[in-house]
C-alpha positions in Angstrom: -75.5 3.4 -132.1 -74.7 6.9 -130.7 -72.7 9.6 -132.8 -69.4 10.2 -131.9 -70.3 13.9 -130.8 -72.9 12.3 -129.0 -70.4 9.7 -127.3 -68.3 12.5 -126.5 -70.8 14.5 -124.8 -71.9 11.9 -122.2 -68.2 11.7 -121.9 -67.6 14.7 -120.6 -70.4 14.5 -117.9 -68.7 11.9 -116.2 -66.5 12.4 -113.3 -63.1 13.0 -113.5 -61.7 9.4 -112.6 -64.3 7.8 -114.9 -62.9 9.9 -117.9 -59.3 9.0 -117.0 -60.2 5.2 -117.0 -62.0 5.3 -120.1 -59.0 7.2 -121.8 -56.6 4.8 -120.6 -58.8 2.0 -122.0 -59.2 3.4 -125.2 -55.2 4.3 -125.3 -54.7 0.5 -124.3 -57.0 -0.9 -126.9 -55.0 1.4 -129.5 -51.5 -0.1 -128.2 -53.1 -3.6 -128.5 -54.5 -2.8 -132.1 -52.1 -4.5 -135.0 -53.2 -1.9 -137.4 -53.2 1.1 -135.0 -49.3 -0.7 -132.8 -48.3 -0.1 -136.9 -49.2 3.8 -136.7 -45.9 5.8 -136.5 -47.9 8.5 -134.7 -49.1 6.0 -131.9 -46.1 6.8 -129.1 -44.8 3.5 -127.4 -43.2 5.8 -125.1 -46.1 7.9 -124.3 -48.4 5.2 -123.6 -46.0 3.8 -120.6 -45.5 7.4 -119.6 -49.7 7.8 -119.4 -49.8 4.4 -117.7 -47.1 5.5 -114.9 -49.2 8.7 -114.4 -52.4 6.8 -114.4 -50.8 4.6 -111.4 -49.7 7.6 -109.8 -53.2 9.1 -109.7 -54.6 5.7 -108.7 -52.3 5.5 -105.8 -52.6 9.2 -104.9 -48.6 9.5 -105.2 -47.3 12.1 -107.0 -49.9 13.3 -108.6 -50.0 17.0 -110.6 -52.4 19.0 -110.3 -54.1 20.9 -113.3 -52.8 24.4 -112.1 -49.3 22.8 -112.3 -49.9 20.5 -115.6 -51.3 23.6 -117.4 -48.2 25.6 -116.1 -45.9 23.1 -117.3 -47.5 22.3 -120.3 -48.0 25.9 -121.2 -51.8 25.2 -121.4 -54.2 27.7 -120.6 
């Protein structure tokens, strides 16, 4: 089995849409996992927001560009 570092390296070589798809699938799997669902650091409201944003991106409505995202979040 590949190491986490190897998986991450391969993941970052995927297209943005493929990376987003994997991110959503991973996040949703955490919400369905009883152990993770009981974790107080897992934010169900954040999950709902992420799913709504994913739907926006998939439909092309209200898509937020990376520059605007960084500006709003104080990112680089």
